[in-house]
DSSP file (Angstrom, degrees, kcal/mol; ACC not computed):
  #  RESIDUE AA STRUCTURE BP1 BP2  ACC     N-H-->O    O-->H-N    N-H-->O    O-->H-N    TCO  KAPPA ALPHA  PHI   PSI    X-CA   Y-CA   Z-CA
    1    1 A M              0   0    0      0, 0.0     2,-0.2     0, 0.0     0, 0.0   0.000 360.0 360.0 360.0 132.8  105.2   60.7  113.9
    2    2 A E        -     0   0    0      1,-0.1     3,-0.1     3,-0.0     0, 0.0  -0.517 360.0-109.5 -77.0 144.0  102.3   62.4  115.5
    3    3 A A        -     0   0    0     -2,-0.2     3,-0.1     1,-0.1    -1,-0.1  -0.509  38.6-110.6 -70.4 140.0  101.3   65.8  114.1
    4    4 A P        -     0   0    0      0, 0.0    -1,-0.1     0, 0.0    11,-0.1  -0.268  46.8 -78.9 -66.7 160.4  102.1   68.6  116.5
    5    5 A E        -     0   0    0     -3,-0.1     2,-0.5     8,-0.1     9,-0.5  -0.335  43.6-159.9 -60.6 136.3   99.2   70.4  118.2
    6    6 A Q    >   -     0   0    0     -3,-0.1     3,-0.6     7,-0.1     2,-0.3  -0.986  12.8-138.1-120.7 124.0   97.6   73.0  116.0
    7    7 A H  G >  S-     0   0    0     -2,-0.5     3,-1.1     1,-0.2     5,-0.2  -0.629  75.4  -9.6 -87.5 134.5   95.5   75.6  117.7
    8    8 A N  G 3  S-     0   0    0     -2,-0.3    -1,-0.2     1,-0.3     0, 0.0   0.856 124.7 -60.4  51.8  43.2   92.1   76.7  116.4
    9    9 A K  G <  S-     0   0    0     -3,-0.6    -1,-0.3     1,-0.2    -2,-0.1   0.856  83.4-177.5  54.9  38.2   92.6   74.9  113.1
   10   10 A S    <   -     0   0    0     -3,-1.1    -1,-0.2     1,-0.1    -2,-0.1  -0.329  31.1-145.3 -63.8 146.8   95.7   76.9  112.3
   11   11 A R  S    S+     0   0    0     44,-0.2    55,-0.6     2,-0.1     2,-0.5   0.410  76.6  94.4 -89.8   0.1   97.4   76.2  109.0
   12   12 A I  E     -a   66   0A   0     -5,-0.2     2,-0.6    53,-0.1    55,-0.2  -0.805  69.4-144.2 -97.5 130.2  100.7   76.9  110.7
   13   13 A V  E     -a   67   0A   0     53,-2.7    55,-2.3    -2,-0.5     2,-0.7  -0.826  12.4-141.0 -92.8 124.6  102.7   74.0  112.0
   14   14 A K  E     -a   68   0A   0     -2,-0.6     2,-0.5    -9,-0.5    55,-0.2  -0.770  13.6-142.3 -86.8 118.6  104.5   74.8  115.2
   15   15 A I  E     +a   69   0A   0     53,-2.9    55,-0.6    -2,-0.7    58,-0.1  -0.695  27.9 168.8 -82.2 124.0  107.9   73.1  115.2
   16   16 A D        +     0   0    0     -2,-0.5     2,-0.3     1,-0.2    -1,-0.1   0.376  60.3  19.7-119.3   3.0  108.8   71.8  118.6
   17   17 A S  S  > S-     0   0    0      1,-0.1     4,-2.0    57,-0.1    -1,-0.2  -0.983  76.6-106.6-161.3 163.9  111.9   69.6  117.9
   18   18 A V  H  > S+     0   0    0     -2,-0.3     4,-2.8     1,-0.2     5,-0.2   0.878 120.0  56.9 -62.1 -36.7  114.6   69.0  115.4
   19   19 A E  H  > S+     0   0    0      1,-0.2     4,-2.5     2,-0.2    -1,-0.2   0.911 106.4  46.9 -63.5 -43.0  112.7   65.8  114.5
   20   20 A S  H  > S+     0   0    0      2,-0.2     4,-2.4     1,-0.2     5,-0.3   0.889 112.2  51.9 -68.4 -36.1  109.5   67.7  113.7
   21   21 A W  H  X S+     0   0    0     -4,-2.0     4,-2.9     2,-0.2     5,-0.3   0.963 111.9  45.9 -58.4 -52.2  111.5   70.2  111.6
   22   22 A D  H  X S+     0   0    0     -4,-2.8     4,-2.6     1,-0.2     5,-0.3   0.897 112.5  51.7 -59.9 -41.8  113.2   67.4  109.7
   23   23 A F  H  X S+     0   0    0     -4,-2.5     4,-2.3    -5,-0.2    -1,-0.2   0.964 117.1  36.1 -60.6 -55.3  109.9   65.6  109.1
   24   24 A Y  H  X S+     0   0    0     -4,-2.4     4,-2.5     2,-0.2     5,-0.3   0.887 117.7  52.2 -69.2 -39.7  108.0   68.6  107.7
   25   25 A F  H  X S+     0   0    0     -4,-2.9     4,-2.3    -5,-0.3    -1,-0.2   0.945 114.4  42.3 -60.6 -49.1  111.0   70.0  105.9
   26   26 A N  H  X S+     0   0    0     -4,-2.6     4,-2.7    -5,-0.3    -2,-0.2   0.895 113.8  52.0 -67.0 -40.2  111.7   66.7  104.1
   27   27 A Q  H  X S+     0   0    0     -4,-2.3     4,-1.6    -5,-0.3     6,-0.2   0.948 113.9  42.2 -61.2 -49.4  108.0   66.0  103.4
   28   28 A A  H  X>S+     0   0    0     -4,-2.5     5,-2.6     2,-0.2     4,-0.5   0.895 114.6  51.6 -66.0 -39.8  107.5   69.4  101.8
   29   29 A T  H ><5S+     0   0    0     -4,-2.3     3,-1.0    -5,-0.3    -1,-0.2   0.924 110.2  48.6 -62.7 -44.6  110.8   69.2   99.9
   30   30 A N  H 3<5S+     0   0    0     -4,-2.7    -1,-0.2     1,-0.3    -2,-0.2   0.809 112.5  49.0 -65.9 -29.8  109.9   65.8   98.5
   31   31 A Q  H 3<5S-     0   0    0     -4,-1.6    -1,-0.3    -5,-0.2    -2,-0.2   0.501 111.8-120.4 -85.5  -5.1  106.5   67.0   97.4
   32   32 A G  T <<5 +     0   0    0     -3,-1.0    -3,-0.2    -4,-0.5    -2,-0.1   0.738  62.1 151.5  71.0  22.1  108.0   70.1   95.7
   33   33 A R      < -     0   0    0     -5,-2.6    -1,-0.2    -6,-0.2    61,-0.2  -0.712  47.2-119.3 -90.7 133.1  106.0   72.3   98.1
   34   34 A P        -     0   0    0      0, 0.0    31,-2.8     0, 0.0     2,-0.4  -0.381  26.3-146.7 -67.7 149.7  107.3   75.7   99.0
   35   35 A I  E     -bC  65  92A   0     57,-2.8    57,-3.2    29,-0.2     2,-0.5  -0.963  11.4-166.1-122.4 135.8  107.9   76.4  102.7
   36   36 A V  E     -bC  66  91A   0     29,-3.0    31,-2.7    -2,-0.4     2,-0.4  -0.990  14.3-167.9-120.1 122.6  107.5   79.7  104.6
   37   37 A V  E     -bC  67  90A   0     53,-2.7    53,-2.1    -2,-0.5     2,-0.6  -0.930  13.0-160.0-118.9 133.5  109.1   79.7  108.0
   38   38 A H  E     -bC  68  89A   0     29,-2.5    31,-2.7    -2,-0.4     2,-0.6  -0.944   8.5-159.8-109.3 111.3  108.7   82.3  110.8
   39   39 A F  E     +bC  69  88A   0     49,-3.3    49,-1.6    -2,-0.6     2,-0.2  -0.832  29.2 161.9 -90.3 123.9  111.5   82.2  113.3
   40   40 A T  E     -b   70   0A   0     29,-2.9    31,-2.9    -2,-0.6    32,-0.3  -0.755  32.4-148.6-135.9 174.0  110.2   83.9  116.5
   41   41 A A    >   -     0   0    0      3,-0.3     3,-1.6    -2,-0.2     7,-0.3  -0.968  22.8-131.4-149.8 139.0  110.7   84.3  120.2
   42   42 A S  T 3  S+     0   0    0     -2,-0.3    -1,-0.1     1,-0.3     6,-0.1   0.769 109.3  51.8 -63.0 -25.3  108.1   84.8  122.9
   43   43 A W  T 3  S+     0   0    0      1,-0.1     2,-0.9    -3,-0.0    -1,-0.3   0.528  88.8  91.6 -87.3  -6.7  110.2   87.7  124.4
   44   44 A C    <>  -     0   0    0     -3,-1.6     4,-2.5     1,-0.2     3,-0.3  -0.788  60.2-163.6 -96.3 104.1  110.4   89.5  121.0
   45   45 A I  H  > S+     0   0    0     -2,-0.9     4,-2.6     1,-0.2     5,-0.2   0.887  88.3  52.5 -57.6 -44.9  107.5   91.9  120.7
   46   46 A P  H  > S+     0   0    0      0, 0.0     4,-0.9     0, 0.0    -1,-0.2   0.895 111.5  48.4 -59.3 -37.3  107.9   92.4  116.8
   47   47 A S  H >> S+     0   0    0     -3,-0.3     4,-0.6     2,-0.2     3,-0.6   0.939 111.8  48.4 -64.3 -46.8  107.8   88.6  116.4
   48   48 A V  H >< S+     0   0    0     -4,-2.5     3,-1.1    -7,-0.3    -1,-0.2   0.890 108.7  53.4 -62.8 -40.1  104.8   88.2  118.6
   49   49 A T  H 3< S+     0   0    0     -4,-2.6     4,-0.5     1,-0.2    -1,-0.3   0.743 104.5  57.5 -68.5 -20.8  102.9   91.0  116.8
   50   50 A M  H <X S+     0   0    0     -4,-0.9     4,-2.9    -3,-0.6    -1,-0.2   0.641  83.9  86.3 -81.4 -14.5  103.6   89.2  113.5
   51   51 A N  H <X S+     0   0    0     -3,-1.1     4,-2.0    -4,-0.6    -1,-0.2   0.916  90.3  43.1 -56.8 -50.5  101.9   86.0  114.6
   52   52 A P  H  > S+     0   0    0      0, 0.0     4,-2.0     0, 0.0    -1,-0.2   0.887 115.7  50.5 -63.8 -35.2   98.3   87.0  113.6
   53   53 A Y  H  > S+     0   0    0     -4,-0.5     4,-2.3     2,-0.2    -2,-0.2   0.901 108.1  51.7 -67.1 -40.4   99.6   88.4  110.3
   54   54 A F  H  X S+     0   0    0     -4,-2.9     4,-2.2     1,-0.2    -1,-0.2   0.874 107.5  54.1 -62.8 -36.9  101.5   85.1  109.6
   55   55 A E  H  X S+     0   0    0     -4,-2.0     4,-1.7    -5,-0.2    -1,-0.2   0.913 107.4  50.3 -61.6 -44.1   98.2   83.2  110.3
   56   56 A E  H  X S+     0   0    0     -4,-2.0     4,-2.1     1,-0.2    -2,-0.2   0.920 110.0  50.2 -59.5 -44.7   96.5   85.4  107.7
   57   57 A L  H  X S+     0   0    0     -4,-2.3     4,-2.5     1,-0.2    -2,-0.2   0.897 106.8  54.4 -62.0 -40.7   99.3   84.7  105.2
   58   58 A A  H  < S+     0   0    0     -4,-2.2    -1,-0.2     1,-0.2    -2,-0.2   0.869 110.9  46.2 -62.0 -36.6   99.0   80.9  105.8
   59   59 A S  H  < S+     0   0    0     -4,-1.7     3,-0.3     1,-0.2    -1,-0.2   0.851 114.7  47.5 -72.7 -34.2   95.3   81.1  105.0
   60   60 A A  H  < S+     0   0    0     -4,-2.1     2,-0.7     1,-0.2    -2,-0.2   0.833 114.8  44.0 -76.6 -33.4   95.9   83.2  101.9
   61   61 A F    ><  +     0   0    0     -4,-2.5     3,-1.2    -5,-0.2    -1,-0.2  -0.681  63.4 162.4-116.8  76.9   98.7   81.1  100.4
   62   62 A Q  T 3   +     0   0    0     -2,-0.7    -1,-0.1    -3,-0.3    -2,-0.1   0.559  64.7  72.9 -77.5  -7.5   97.5   77.5  100.9
   63   63 A D  T 3  S+     0   0    0     -3,-0.1    -1,-0.3     2,-0.1     2,-0.2   0.721  92.4  68.8 -74.8 -19.9   99.9   76.1   98.3
   64   64 A A  S <  S-     0   0    0     -3,-1.2     2,-0.6    -6,-0.1   -29,-0.2  -0.654  83.0-122.3-102.0 154.8  102.8   76.6  100.8
   65   65 A L  E     - b   0  35A   0    -31,-2.8   -29,-3.0    -2,-0.2     2,-0.5  -0.857  27.0-153.5 -92.1 124.9  103.6   74.9  104.0
   66   66 A F  E     +ab  12  36A   0    -55,-0.6   -53,-2.7    -2,-0.6     2,-0.3  -0.892  16.2 179.6-104.9 124.3  103.8   77.5  106.9
   67   67 A L  E     -ab  13  37A   0    -31,-2.7   -29,-2.5    -2,-0.5     2,-0.4  -0.914  14.2-157.2-121.3 147.8  106.0   76.6  109.8
   68   68 A T  E     -ab  14  38A   0    -55,-2.3   -53,-2.9    -2,-0.3     2,-0.5  -0.993   8.0-169.9-125.3 136.9  106.8   78.6  113.0
   69   69 A V  E     -ab  15  39A   0    -31,-2.7   -29,-2.9    -2,-0.4     2,-0.7  -0.981  16.1-147.9-129.1 119.0  109.9   78.0  115.1
   70   70 A D  E >>  - b   0  40A   0    -55,-0.6     4,-2.3    -2,-0.5     3,-0.8  -0.787  15.3-148.5 -82.6 117.5  110.5   79.5  118.5
   71   71 A V  T 34 S+     0   0    0    -31,-2.9     7,-0.2    -2,-0.7    -1,-0.2   0.751  95.0  53.2 -64.3 -24.4  114.3   79.9  118.6
   72   72 A D  T 34 S+     0   0    0    -32,-0.3     3,-0.4     1,-0.1    -1,-0.3   0.809 112.6  43.8 -78.5 -29.4  114.4   79.3  122.3
   73   73 A D  T <4 S+     0   0    0     -3,-0.8    -2,-0.2     1,-0.2     2,-0.2   0.833 128.3  26.0 -81.8 -34.4  112.6   76.0  122.1
   74   74 A V    >X  +     0   0    0     -4,-2.3     4,-1.6     1,-0.1     3,-0.7  -0.539  68.1 159.6-131.8  65.4  114.4   74.7  119.0
   75   75 A K  H 3> S+     0   0    0     -3,-0.4     4,-2.7     1,-0.2     5,-0.2   0.830  71.1  63.5 -57.8 -35.1  117.8   76.4  119.1
   76   76 A E  H 3> S+     0   0    0      1,-0.2     4,-2.5     2,-0.2    -1,-0.2   0.885 104.0  46.2 -61.1 -39.6  119.4   73.7  116.8
   77   77 A V  H <> S+     0   0    0     -3,-0.7     4,-2.3     2,-0.2    -1,-0.2   0.919 111.9  50.8 -69.9 -42.6  117.1   74.6  113.9
   78   78 A A  H  <>S+     0   0    0     -4,-1.6     5,-2.8     1,-0.2    -2,-0.2   0.909 113.6  45.9 -60.2 -42.1  117.7   78.3  114.3
   79   79 A T  H ><5S+     0   0    0     -4,-2.7     3,-1.5     3,-0.2    -2,-0.2   0.929 111.1  51.8 -65.9 -45.5  121.5   77.7  114.3
   80   80 A R  H 3<5S+     0   0    0     -4,-2.5    -2,-0.2     1,-0.3    -1,-0.2   0.871 113.6  44.4 -58.6 -38.6  121.3   75.3  111.3
   81   81 A M  T 3<5S-     0   0    0     -4,-2.3    -1,-0.3    -5,-0.1    -2,-0.2   0.338 112.6-120.6 -91.3   6.8  119.3   78.0  109.4
   82   82 A E  T < 5 +     0   0    0     -3,-1.5     2,-0.6     1,-0.2    -3,-0.2   0.872  49.2 168.6  57.2  43.2  121.7   80.8  110.5
   83   83 A V      < +     0   0    0     -5,-2.8    -1,-0.2    -6,-0.1     3,-0.1  -0.780  10.1 160.6 -88.9 123.5  118.9   82.8  112.2
   84   84 A K        +     0   0    0     -2,-0.6     2,-0.3     1,-0.2    -1,-0.1   0.498  58.8  37.0-121.3 -10.5  120.4   85.6  114.2
   85   85 A A  S    S-     0   0    0     18,-0.0    -1,-0.2   -46,-0.0   -46,-0.1  -0.975  83.6 -91.4-143.1 154.4  117.6   88.0  114.7
   86   86 A M  S    S+     0   0    0     -2,-0.3    18,-0.1     1,-0.2   -46,-0.1  -0.941  97.0  31.7-122.3 146.1  113.8   87.9  115.2
   87   87 A P  S    S+     0   0    0      0, 0.0    16,-3.1     0, 0.0     2,-0.4   0.576  75.6 166.2 -78.2 148.6  111.6   87.9  113.5
   88   88 A T  E     -CD  39 102A   0    -49,-1.6   -49,-3.3    14,-0.2     2,-0.5  -0.994  17.1-161.3-123.5 135.3  113.2   86.1  110.5
   89   89 A F  E     -CD  38 101A   0     12,-3.3    12,-3.0    -2,-0.4     2,-0.4  -0.967   4.2-164.0-117.0 128.2  111.2   84.7  107.6
   90   90 A L  E     -CD  37 100A   0    -53,-2.1   -53,-2.7    -2,-0.5     2,-0.6  -0.934   8.1-158.0-112.6 135.2  112.6   82.1  105.3
   91   91 A L  E     -CD  36  99A   0      8,-2.8     7,-3.3    -2,-0.4     8,-1.7  -0.964  24.9-174.9-108.1 119.1  111.2   81.2  101.9
   92   92 A M  E     +CD  35  97A   0    -57,-3.2   -57,-2.8    -2,-0.6     2,-0.3  -0.904  16.8 170.0-125.8 144.4  112.4   77.8  101.0
   93   93 A K  E >  S+ D   0  96A   0      3,-2.3     3,-1.5    -2,-0.4   -64,-0.1  -0.977  70.3   4.2-150.1 135.4  112.1   75.5   97.9
   94   94 A G  T 3  S-     0   0    0     -2,-0.3     3,-0.1     1,-0.3   -65,-0.1   0.790 129.6 -56.5  63.1  28.0  113.8   72.3   97.0
   95   95 A G  T 3  S+     0   0    0      1,-0.2     2,-0.3   -70,-0.1    -1,-0.3   0.492 117.8  96.5  85.3   2.6  115.6   72.1  100.4
   96   96 A T  E <  S-D   93   0A   0     -3,-1.5    -3,-2.3     0, 0.0     2,-0.5  -0.901  79.4-105.3-127.7 156.9  117.3   75.5  100.1
   97   97 A V  E     +D   92   0A   0     -2,-0.3    -5,-0.3    -5,-0.2     3,-0.1  -0.668  30.8 178.4 -78.2 123.2  116.6   79.0  101.2
   98   98 A V  E    S+     0   0A   0     -7,-3.3     2,-0.3    -2,-0.5    -6,-0.2   0.787  70.4   5.2 -91.6 -35.9  115.4   81.2   98.3
   99   99 A E  E     -D   91   0A   0     -8,-1.7    -8,-2.8     2,-0.0     2,-0.4  -0.996  58.2-158.0-152.8 145.2  114.9   84.3  100.3
  100  100 A K  E     -D   90   0A   0     -2,-0.3     2,-0.5   -10,-0.2   -10,-0.2  -0.992  10.3-172.2-127.3 124.8  115.5   85.5  103.9
  101  101 A L  E     -D   89   0A   0    -12,-3.0   -12,-3.3    -2,-0.4     2,-0.5  -0.974   3.9-164.8-120.0 126.2  113.6   88.5  105.4
  102  102 A V  E     +D   88   0A   0     -2,-0.5   -14,-0.2   -14,-0.2     2,-0.1  -0.942  50.5  29.5-113.7 128.5  114.6   89.9  108.7
  103  103 A G  S    S-     0   0    0    -16,-3.1     2,-1.1    -2,-0.5   -14,-0.1  -0.309  90.2 -72.2 113.1 164.1  112.2   92.2  110.6
  104  104 A A        +     0   0    0    -18,-0.1    -1,-0.1    -2,-0.1   -16,-0.0  -0.723  65.6 140.7 -98.1  84.6  108.5   92.9  111.0
  105  105 A N     >  -     0   0    0     -2,-1.1     4,-2.5     1,-0.1     3,-0.3  -0.781  26.4-174.9-125.4  84.9  107.5   94.5  107.7
  106  106 A P  H  > S+     0   0    0      0, 0.0     4,-2.5     0, 0.0     5,-0.2   0.846  80.2  49.5 -53.2 -43.8  104.0   93.0  106.9
  107  107 A E  H  > S+     0   0    0      1,-0.2     4,-2.3     2,-0.2     5,-0.1   0.924 114.0  45.0 -64.7 -43.7  103.6   94.6  103.5
  108  108 A E  H  > S+     0   0    0     -3,-0.3     4,-2.5     2,-0.2    -1,-0.2   0.894 112.8  51.3 -67.3 -39.5  107.0   93.5  102.2
  109  109 A I  H  X S+     0   0    0     -4,-2.5     4,-2.7     2,-0.2     5,-0.2   0.929 111.1  47.8 -63.5 -45.3  106.6   90.0  103.6
  110  110 A R  H  X S+     0   0    0     -4,-2.5     4,-2.8    -5,-0.2    -2,-0.2   0.930 112.0  50.3 -60.8 -44.9  103.2   89.6  101.9
  111  111 A K  H  X S+     0   0    0     -4,-2.3     4,-2.3    -5,-0.2    -2,-0.2   0.924 113.6  44.7 -59.9 -46.0  104.7   90.9   98.6
  112  112 A R  H  X S+     0   0    0     -4,-2.5     4,-2.5     2,-0.2    -1,-0.2   0.901 114.4  48.0 -67.8 -41.2  107.7   88.5   98.7
  113  113 A I  H  X S+     0   0    0     -4,-2.7     4,-3.1    -5,-0.2     5,-0.3   0.915 110.8  52.2 -66.0 -41.2  105.5   85.5   99.7
  114  114 A D  H  X S+     0   0    0     -4,-2.8     4,-2.5    -5,-0.2    -2,-0.2   0.945 113.2  43.1 -58.9 -49.5  103.1   86.2   97.0
  115  115 A A  H  X S+     0   0    0     -4,-2.3     4,-2.1    -5,-0.2    -1,-0.2   0.900 115.4  50.6 -63.0 -40.9  105.8   86.4   94.3
  116  116 A F  H  X S+     0   0    0     -4,-2.5     4,-0.7     2,-0.2    -2,-0.2   0.934 113.5  43.0 -63.5 -49.0  107.5   83.3   95.8
  117  117 A V  H >X S+     0   0    0     -4,-3.1     3,-0.8     1,-0.2     4,-0.5   0.902 113.3  52.8 -67.1 -40.5  104.3   81.2   95.8
  118  118 A Q  H >< S+     0   0    0     -4,-2.5     3,-1.1    -5,-0.3    -1,-0.2   0.899 106.2  53.8 -60.7 -40.4  103.3   82.4   92.4
  119  119 A S  H 3< S+     0   0    0     -4,-2.1    -1,-0.2     1,-0.2    -2,-0.2   0.680 107.6  52.1 -69.8 -15.8  106.6   81.4   90.9
  120  120 A N  H << S+     0   0    0     -3,-0.8    -1,-0.2    -4,-0.7     2,-0.2   0.481  85.1 104.4 -98.2  -4.0  106.2   77.9   92.3
  121  121 A R    <<  -     0   0    0     -3,-1.1     2,-0.5    -4,-0.5    -3,-0.0  -0.566  60.2-147.9 -79.2 141.4  102.8   77.3   90.8
  122  122 A V        -     0   0    0     -2,-0.2     2,-0.5     2,-0.0    -2,-0.1  -0.945   8.8-152.4-110.6 123.8  102.6   75.0   87.8
  123  123 A Y        -     0   0    0     -2,-0.5     2,-0.5     2,-0.0    -2,-0.0  -0.826   4.3-159.1 -99.3 131.6  100.0   75.7   85.3
  124  124 A V              0   0    0     -2,-0.5    -2,-0.0     1,-0.1     0, 0.0  -0.938 360.0 360.0-111.9 125.3   98.6   72.9   83.2
  125  125 A A              0   0    0     -2,-0.5    -1,-0.1     0, 0.0    -2,-0.0   0.475 360.0 360.0 -80.8 360.0   96.9   73.9   79.9
């Protein structure tokens, strides 16, 4: 499977099909890597305003896989993940949703992602 286009060396993978969702979701799950997903829509101003902030988070938390899903482009994934409002952020580990955040609250999202990624780090003495 070819990697989807990534603009300007973005660390965020844009999901454009159910197949790309399944590929990245399964790969990260098998690697034990945490996943942070931003469900967005081009017509949703709060979602659009979160895009640059989500990019910052992806650069700051490189241990996690950051995915973005436009709910209009990949409705099946939004339905599967029970996303009903935008923006919705899912924090996932081991194939399951650990936390779901709805709304554009940058400080709260950063705090939750920080705690989530920290809890998934393994320290070797």
